[in-house]
C-alpha positions in Angstrom: 104.9 84.7 126.6 102.4 87.3 127.8 102.3 90.3 125.5 100.5 93.6 125.8 99.4 95.0 122.4 98.7 98.7 121.7 97.1 100.0 118.5 96.9 103.8 117.9 97.5 104.2 114.1 94.4 106.2 113.3 91.0 106.7 114.9 90.7 103.7 117.2 92.6 103.0 120.4 93.0 99.3 121.0 94.7 97.4 123.8 94.9 93.6 124.2 96.7 90.8 126.1 97.8 87.8 124.2 99.4 84.7 125.8 101.4 82.5 123.5 100.3 79.4 125.5 96.6 80.3 126.2 95.7 82.7 123.3 93.9 86.0 123.6 93.1 86.8 127.2 91.3 90.2 126.9 91.0 93.1 124.6 89.3 96.5 124.6 88.7 99.1 121.9 87.6 102.8 121.9 86.4 104.2 118.6 86.6 107.9 117.8 84.0 107.7 115.0 81.4 109.9 116.8 84.0 112.6 117.3 85.3 112.7 113.7 81.8 112.3 112.2 81.2 116.0 112.9 84.1 116.9 110.5 83.3 114.3 107.8 86.6 112.5 108.3 89.6 112.0 110.7 91.2 115.1 112.2 94.7 114.0 113.1 95.3 116.3 116.0 92.0 115.3 117.6 92.8 111.7 117.1 96.2 112.0 118.8 94.8 113.8 121.8 92.0 111.2 122.2 94.5 108.3 122.1 96.3 110.0 125.1 93.1 110.0 127.0 92.2 106.4 126.3 95.3 104.3 126.2 96.0 104.0 129.9 92.4 103.4 131.0 92.1 100.7 128.4 95.3 99.1 129.5 94.0 98.9 133.1 90.8 97.5 131.8 92.4 94.5 129.9 94.7 93.8 132.9 91.7 93.7 135.2 89.6 91.5 132.9 92.4 89.0 132.5 93.4 88.9 136.1 97.0 89.9 135.2 99.2 92.7 136.4 102.0 94.7 134.8 104.5 92.5 136.6 103.3 89.5 134.6 104.1 91.0 131.2 106.9 89.5 129.2 106.8 92.1 126.4 104.9 94.9 124.8 104.0 95.4 121.1 102.8 98.6 119.5 101.8 99.8 116.1 104.9 101.5 114.6 103.3 102.3 111.2 101.9 103.0 108.8 99.4 105.6 110.1 99.1 109.1 111.4 102.4 110.2 112.8 101.0 111.9 116.0 98.6 109.0 116.7 101.4 106.4 116.3 103.6 108.4 118.7 101.1 108.1 121.4 101.1 104.3 121.4 104.8 104.1 120.7 105.7 106.4 123.6 103.5 104.7 126.0 104.7 101.2 125.1 108.4 102.1 125.2 108.1 104.0 128.4 106.3 101.1 130.1 108.7 98.5 128.7 111.6 100.6 130.1 110.0 100.8 133.5 109.3 97.1 133.6 112.7 96.2 132.1 111.1 94.1 129.3 111.4 94.3 125.5 109.1 96.2 123.3 108.6 95.8 119.5 107.1 97.9 116.8 104.6 96.1 114.6 103.5 96.8 111.1 99.8 97.7 111.1 99.1 95.6 107.9 101.0 92.6 109.3 98.7 92.7 112.3 95.6 92.7 110.0 97.1 90.0 107.8 97.8 87.7 110.7 94.5 88.4 112.6 92.7 85.3 111.3 95.4 83.2 113.1 93.9 84.3 116.4 90.7 82.3 115.6 90.0 78.7 116.7 90.6 77.5 113.2 93.6 79.4 112.0 95.0 79.0 108.4 98.3 77.2 107.9 101.1 78.8 105.9 101.4 79.4 102.9 98.3 81.4 101.9 97.3 84.3 99.8 96.1 87.4 101.7 93.7 90.0 100.4 94.4 93.1 102.5 91.5 95.6 102.3 92.3 97.9 105.2 91.8 101.7 105.0 93.9 103.2 102.3 95.4 99.8 101.4 94.3 97.1 98.9 96.9 94.5 98.3 97.3 90.8 97.4 100.2 89.1 99.2 101.6 85.6 99.1 102.4 84.7 102.7 104.9 81.9 103.3 105.4 82.7 107.0 105.6 85.6 109.4 107.7 88.2 107.7 107.9 86.2 104.5 105.7 88.3 102.2 105.7 88.6 98.4 103.6 91.4 96.9 101.5 90.1 94.0 99.4 93.2 93.3 98.1 96.4 94.8 95.8 99.4 94.1 97.2 102.0 91.7 95.0 104.7 93.1 92.0 104.6 95.5 91.9 101.6 97.8 88.7 99.6 98.1 87.9 101.0 101.5 88.4 104.6 100.2 86.1 103.9 97.3 83.4 102.7 99.6 83.8 105.7 101.8 83.9 108.2 99.0 80.9 106.6 97.2 79.0 106.8 100.5 79.8 110.5 100.7 78.4 111.0 97.1 75.2 109.3 98.2 74.9 111.5 101.3 75.6 108.8 103.8 78.1 110.7 105.9 81.2 109.3 107.8 82.3 106.5 108.1 80.6 105.6 104.8 81.5 102.0 104.1 79.2 100.2 106.6 76.4 102.6 105.8 76.7 102.0 102.0 76.7 98.2 102.5 73.6 98.5 104.6 71.8 100.6 102.1 72.9 98.3 99.3 70.9 95.4 100.8 67.7 97.4 100.0 68.7 98.2 96.4 68.5 96.5 93.0 72.1 96.0 91.8 70.9 95.2 88.2 69.3 98.6 87.8 72.6 100.2 86.9 75.7 98.9 85.3 79.0 100.2 86.6 82.6 99.5 85.3 84.8 96.8 86.8 88.2 98.5 86.6 91.2 96.3 85.6 89.0 93.2 85.9 90.7 91.7 82.8 94.1 93.4 83.1 95.9 90.1 83.4 97.7 91.1 86.6 96.8 91.4 90.3 96.6 95.2 90.5 93.5 97.2 91.4 92.0 100.5 90.5 88.9 102.0 92.1 89.0 105.7 91.2 87.3 105.1 87.9 84.5 103.2 89.6 84.0 106.1 92.0 84.0 108.6 89.1 81.3 106.5 87.4 79.2 106.7 90.5 79.6 110.5 90.6 78.4 110.7 87.0 75.4 108.5 87.8 74.5 110.5 90.9 74.5 113.7 88.8 72.3 112.1 86.3 69.9 110.2 88.5 70.0 112.2 91.7 69.8 110.5 95.1 66.3 109.0 94.7 68.0 105.9 93.3 70.7 105.9 96.0 70.0 102.3 97.2 70.2 100.9 93.7 73.4 102.9 93.0 74.9 101.6 96.3 74.0 98.0 95.3 75.5 98.4 91.9 78.7 99.9 93.3 79.1 97.1 95.9 78.6 94.3 93.3 81.1 95.9 90.9 83.8 96.4 93.6 83.3 92.9 95.1 83.5 91.3 91.7 86.9 92.8 91.1 88.2 91.8 94.6 86.9 88.3 94.2 88.2 87.8 90.7 91.7 89.1 91.5 92.0 87.1 94.7 91.0 83.8 93.1 93.3 84.5 90.2 96.2 85.1 92.7 95.4 81.8 94.3 95.5 80.0 90.9 98.7 81.7 90.0 100.5 80.8 93.2 99.0 77.4 93.7 97.7 78.4 97.1 94.6 76.6 98.4 94.1 79.0 101.4 93.0 82.6 101.1 92.9 85.1 104.0 90.8 88.2 103.9 91.7 91.0 106.4 90.9 94.6 107.0 87.7 96.6 107.3 86.2 95.7 104.0 86.7 92.1 105.0 83.6 92.6 107.2 81.4 93.2 104.1 78.7 90.5 104.0 78.4 90.5 100.2 82.2 90.0 99.8 82.2 87.2 102.3 79.3 85.4 100.7 80.5 85.6 97.1 84.1 84.9 97.9 83.4 81.9 100.0 81.0 80.5 97.4 83.3 80.9 94.4 86.4 79.8 96.3 84.7 76.6 97.4 84.1 75.7 93.7 87.8 75.9 93.2 88.8 74.0 96.3 90.1 77.1 98.1 89.4 77.6 101.8 88.8 81.2 102.9 89.6 82.5 106.3 88.3 85.7 107.9 89.1 87.4 111.2 86.3 87.6 113.7 84.1 90.6 112.8 85.4 92.6 115.8 88.9 92.2 114.5 88.3 93.4 110.9 88.7 97.0 112.0 91.8 98.2 113.9 92.3 96.5 117.2 94.9 95.7 119.8 94.5 91.9 119.6 96.1 91.7 116.1 99.1 93.9 117.3 99.5 91.7 120.4 99.5 88.5 118.3 101.9 89.8 115.7 104.1 91.2 118.4 104.2 87.9 120.2 105.7 86.3 117.0 108.4 88.9 116.8 109.2 89.4 120.5 110.7 85.8 120.5 113.6 87.2 118.6 113.6 90.8 119.9 116.4 92.4 122.0 115.9 95.1 124.5 116.1 98.4 122.7 115.6 101.8 124.3 115.1 103.8 121.1 112.0 104.1 119.0 110.7 105.7 115.9 107.3 105.6 114.2 106.9 105.0 110.4 103.9 106.8 109.0 104.8 105.3 105.6 106.1 101.7 105.7 106.1 99.1 103.0 104.9 95.7 104.2 107.2 93.8 101.8 110.3 95.3 103.6 109.7 93.4 106.9 112.2 90.8 108.0 111.2 87.1 108.4 111.2 85.6 111.9 
């Protein structure tokens, strides 16, 4: 099955072609970071308009790179939610209209399911079951994954997500937007032992997270120390946040008996998280799987792959709706 995947949930337009028999054939991504940086964050209306400009040229690009045509498509997958309503409508409208014109099925994909399954696109994919640490945008969750659509929520953030905490801390340190990658880079030049920051809910006895208190502690530290110690503060913050993520993830594996752990989402690209988690998991006999770095952020490849799993059971449907808010645990198994 040859599937076109379209991602337009926020500030990146992604398009990809996935073949069930031959794997990922081509993918292309356009990031709106430069446009939104001027405003210090994503402007929804601008994001939607830019998706309109990019989605068709990117589609033509992946078709040309793969040597395929629209007539070769067996189905189309698009991000149905969660995300910005206007941005989601661009991808959904394009995908449904194209599917109608080609007389092929289209299916809406949950954005987080795409992230969670993205390591399966790699040459060494994990087998089910596994525990998944989802650290994407405004989401931080631990899921027990028994199969596609068979998800059990183990824990989630009660306030700020890890990615939000990275971005907001970066803003406090004057690093601009997007802050997460800039903070991680600055942290490599700092001394994490210079300051001690809290590890919220580290010993709570469950798998939930909280990062707002850590962000507030950074704010207090910045007011006291100023920005002269920004590198050390960034390093201390990163170590604290990563310690919580690693501890909770390994505890979830121990609780569930899982020997495989998947890390997905933008924070999954963090070098310190990858190094510490891989090292501590190995001691416990747990294998850790990550997406390719280019697939940690939003992309069309993960939507095409997840869509391919669901299109097998999809029927042709001419209606569509986006879901800006959509709980991952409500998905049906396939």
